[in-house]
C-alpha positions as CSV (number, residue, x, y, z in Angstrom):
1,M,-28.3,-26.0,-41.8
2,K,-30.0,-22.5,-41.5
3,L,-32.8,-22.2,-43.8
4,E,-32.9,-18.6,-43.3
5,G,-31.5,-17.3,-46.5
6,A,-31.0,-20.6,-48.1
7,K,-31.5,-20.9,-51.8
8,A,-34.5,-23.6,-52.2
9,L,-36.1,-25.3,-55.3
10,I,-39.0,-27.7,-54.9
11,T,-40.4,-29.7,-57.7
12,G,-44.3,-30.2,-57.7
13,G,-44.4,-27.2,-55.5
14,S,-47.9,-25.8,-56.4
15,E,-50.1,-28.1,-54.4
16,G,-50.1,-30.9,-51.7
17,I,-46.8,-31.8,-49.8
18,G,-44.6,-29.6,-52.3
19,R,-46.6,-26.4,-51.7
20,A,-46.5,-27.1,-47.9
21,I,-42.6,-27.5,-47.9
22,A,-42.6,-24.2,-49.7
23,E,-44.7,-22.3,-47.3
24,A,-42.6,-23.9,-44.5
25,F,-39.2,-22.7,-46.0
26,V,-40.5,-19.3,-46.8
27,A,-41.6,-19.0,-43.3
28,K,-38.3,-19.8,-42.3
29,G,-36.9,-17.0,-44.5
30,A,-35.5,-19.2,-47.3
31,H,-35.6,-17.9,-50.9
32,V,-37.9,-20.4,-52.6
33,A,-38.8,-21.3,-56.2
34,I,-41.1,-23.9,-57.1
35,T,-41.7,-25.9,-60.3
36,G,-44.6,-27.5,-62.2
37,R,-46.0,-28.3,-65.6
38,R,-49.2,-26.2,-65.4
39,A,-47.7,-22.5,-65.6
40,D,-51.1,-20.8,-64.6
41,V,-51.6,-23.0,-61.5
42,L,-47.8,-22.8,-60.7
43,E,-47.8,-18.9,-60.9
44,R,-50.8,-18.6,-58.6
45,A,-49.5,-20.8,-56.1
46,A,-45.9,-18.9,-56.0
47,A,-47.7,-15.8,-55.6
48,E,-49.8,-16.9,-52.8
49,I,-46.8,-18.4,-51.2
50,G,-44.1,-15.7,-51.6
51,A,-42.0,-17.9,-54.0
52,E,-40.8,-17.7,-57.6
53,A,-42.2,-19.8,-60.3
54,I,-40.2,-21.9,-62.9
55,A,-42.5,-23.6,-65.1
56,G,-41.4,-26.9,-66.5
57,D,-41.8,-30.7,-66.6
58,V,-39.1,-32.7,-64.5
59,G,-39.4,-35.6,-67.0
60,E,-38.1,-33.5,-70.1
61,E,-34.3,-33.4,-69.8
62,A,-34.2,-29.8,-71.5
63,D,-36.8,-28.4,-68.8
64,A,-34.9,-29.9,-65.9
65,V,-31.6,-28.5,-67.0
66,R,-33.2,-25.2,-67.7
67,T,-34.9,-25.0,-64.5
68,V,-31.7,-25.6,-62.3
69,A,-29.7,-23.2,-64.6
70,T,-32.2,-20.5,-64.3
71,F,-32.5,-21.0,-60.5
72,V,-28.7,-20.6,-60.2
73,E,-28.7,-17.9,-62.6
74,R,-30.9,-15.8,-60.5
75,H,-29.5,-16.6,-56.9
76,G,-25.7,-17.5,-57.6
77,R,-26.4,-20.8,-55.8
78,L,-28.7,-23.6,-54.9
79,D,-28.6,-24.9,-51.4
80,V,-31.6,-27.1,-51.4
81,L,-33.4,-29.4,-54.0
82,V,-36.6,-31.0,-53.0
83,N,-37.4,-33.7,-55.3
84,N,-41.2,-33.6,-54.7
85,A,-42.9,-34.1,-58.1
86,G,-44.5,-37.2,-58.5
87,I,-47.6,-39.1,-60.1
88,G,-49.5,-42.1,-59.3
89,Y,-51.2,-45.0,-61.1
90,S,-53.0,-47.8,-59.5
91,A,-54.0,-51.2,-61.4
92,P,-53.8,-54.9,-60.7
93,L,-51.0,-56.6,-62.6
94,T,-53.4,-58.2,-65.1
95,E,-54.7,-54.7,-66.1
96,I,-51.6,-52.7,-66.3
97,D,-51.4,-50.1,-69.2
98,T,-47.8,-49.9,-70.4
99,E,-48.0,-46.2,-71.5
100,R,-49.4,-45.4,-68.1
101,F,-46.8,-47.5,-66.2
102,L,-44.0,-45.7,-68.3
103,E,-45.2,-42.4,-67.5
104,V,-45.2,-42.9,-63.6
105,F,-41.5,-43.9,-64.2
106,R,-40.8,-40.8,-66.4
107,T,-41.8,-38.6,-63.6
108,N,-41.3,-40.2,-60.3
109,V,-37.8,-41.8,-61.4
110,T,-36.4,-40.1,-64.6
111,G,-37.6,-36.9,-63.5
112,A,-36.0,-37.2,-60.0
113,M,-32.9,-38.2,-61.5
114,L,-32.7,-35.5,-64.2
115,M,-33.2,-32.8,-61.2
116,G,-30.9,-34.6,-59.0
117,R,-28.1,-34.7,-61.6
118,E,-28.4,-30.9,-62.4
119,A,-28.4,-30.0,-58.6
120,A,-25.6,-32.4,-57.9
121,K,-23.4,-30.7,-60.4
122,Q,-24.0,-27.4,-58.8
123,F,-23.5,-28.9,-55.2
124,V,-20.0,-30.3,-56.3
125,R,-19.2,-27.0,-57.7
126,Q,-20.0,-24.7,-54.7
127,G,-18.9,-27.7,-52.0
128,G,-21.9,-28.6,-50.5
129,G,-25.8,-28.9,-50.5
130,H,-29.0,-30.6,-49.5
131,L,-30.9,-33.0,-51.7
132,V,-34.2,-34.2,-50.3
133,N,-36.3,-37.0,-52.0
134,I,-40.0,-37.2,-51.2
135,S,-40.9,-40.9,-51.6
136,S,-43.6,-42.9,-49.8
137,T,-44.0,-45.7,-47.4
138,S,-45.4,-47.4,-50.8
139,G,-41.4,-47.5,-51.6
140,V,-40.7,-49.4,-48.4
141,K,-43.7,-51.9,-48.5
142,G,-45.7,-52.7,-51.7
143,G,-49.4,-53.5,-51.8
144,R,-52.4,-54.5,-54.1
145,G,-52.6,-52.5,-57.3
146,G,-49.4,-50.5,-56.5
147,T,-47.2,-52.2,-59.1
148,A,-46.3,-48.9,-60.8
149,Y,-46.2,-46.4,-58.2
150,S,-44.5,-48.8,-55.5
151,A,-41.9,-49.8,-58.1
152,S,-41.2,-46.0,-59.0
153,K,-40.7,-45.3,-55.1
154,F,-38.5,-48.5,-54.7
155,A,-36.5,-47.2,-57.6
156,L,-36.2,-43.6,-55.9
157,K,-34.9,-45.2,-52.7
158,G,-32.4,-47.0,-54.6
159,M,-31.1,-44.0,-56.4
160,T,-31.0,-42.1,-53.3
161,E,-28.8,-44.7,-51.7
162,C,-26.3,-44.4,-54.6
163,W,-26.3,-40.4,-54.5
164,R,-25.8,-40.5,-50.9
165,D,-22.6,-42.8,-51.5
166,E,-21.2,-40.4,-54.4
167,L,-21.9,-37.1,-52.8
168,R,-21.2,-37.5,-49.0
169,R,-17.4,-36.7,-49.9
170,H,-18.7,-33.5,-51.3
171,D,-20.4,-32.3,-48.3
172,V,-23.8,-33.1,-49.6
173,R,-26.6,-34.4,-47.5
174,V,-29.1,-36.8,-49.4
175,I,-32.3,-37.6,-47.5
176,L,-35.0,-39.7,-48.1
177,V,-38.6,-38.9,-46.6
178,N,-41.4,-41.6,-46.9
179,P,-44.7,-40.1,-46.1
180,S,-47.8,-42.6,-45.1
181,E,-51.4,-41.7,-46.3
182,V,-51.5,-37.7,-46.5
183,L,-55.0,-35.9,-47.1
184,T,-54.2,-34.3,-50.6
185,D,-55.8,-34.5,-54.1
186,F,-53.4,-37.2,-54.7
187,A,-55.9,-40.0,-54.5
188,A,-58.6,-38.2,-56.3
189,K,-56.3,-37.9,-59.4
190,L,-56.1,-41.8,-59.2
191,G,-59.8,-42.2,-59.3
192,R,-59.8,-43.5,-55.7
193,E,-61.7,-42.0,-52.7
194,Q,-59.9,-41.0,-49.8
195,A,-61.9,-40.8,-46.3
196,A,-61.3,-37.5,-44.6
197,S,-60.3,-37.9,-40.8
198,E,-58.7,-35.5,-38.2
199,K,-56.2,-38.3,-37.3
200,K,-54.9,-38.6,-40.9
201,L,-51.7,-36.7,-41.9
202,R,-51.7,-33.2,-43.5
203,P,-49.1,-32.1,-46.0
204,R,-48.0,-29.8,-43.1
205,E,-46.6,-32.7,-41.1
206,I,-44.3,-33.8,-44.0
207,A,-43.2,-30.1,-44.4
208,D,-42.4,-30.0,-40.6
209,A,-40.4,-33.3,-40.9
210,V,-38.4,-32.0,-43.9
211,V,-37.6,-28.8,-42.0
212,G,-36.6,-30.7,-38.8
213,V,-34.1,-32.8,-40.5
214,L,-32.6,-30.0,-42.5
215,E,-32.0,-27.8,-39.6
216,I,-29.7,-30.0,-37.7
217,D,-26.1,-29.2,-37.9
218,D,-24.6,-30.1,-41.2
219,R,-21.9,-32.3,-39.4
220,G,-24.6,-34.8,-39.3
221,F,-27.8,-35.9,-41.1
222,V,-30.8,-38.2,-41.1
223,P,-30.3,-40.6,-44.2
224,E,-34.1,-41.8,-44.2
225,L,-37.3,-41.2,-42.2
226,S,-40.8,-42.3,-42.7
227,V,-43.8,-40.1,-41.4
228,F,-47.0,-42.2,-40.0
229,A,-50.3,-40.9,-38.5
230,T,-50.2,-42.1,-34.9
231,N,-53.7,-43.7,-35.0
232,P,-55.4,-43.2,-38.4
233,F,-58.4,-45.3,-37.6
């Protein structure tokens, strides 16, 4: 596809990987809207990026429906949905808090499904589209403390495969992107220290990967890709 002139909606777009993808799309000439729960943070980021802001919680069905409807009302169509919004929670199995476990699934799984569902309706109506799910290498291989987060990302991978099978006949490309460790505020929100290193991935590398897979001709697509630092040690 050509990103110039494309209409793109990015969830969790006010910071980290989502913001980097939004910036990359805007640089390519796309019309971009970003979503997020904190309206003040979202609107500030949108102004800095040159994007639109549509505040909302992807895990709330009414918000997801309204977000996609608002975007389509403004632009007449939706070419790209990037399901990037996500939260984490780390704890050993013996200490998992049920409420926090379910909150991860509410955003990372239910939220992705709700946004994907509403986008898919529009894609089918207009005869095509591009759905990018931002997952994690934690959704490829689990590790200690990762029960909630890894399980949510494994679930996202499963949903992606289902959507791909359903939507290919409608000329919709469904793509899964698995970043490895990226230097963002994500680890700090989990209460974990993240050692800075020039060798570790930045959000821009993930944005470049998303742009790259989208820009190949629509007759083909990359179903899934993982992005690792070459030598993070």
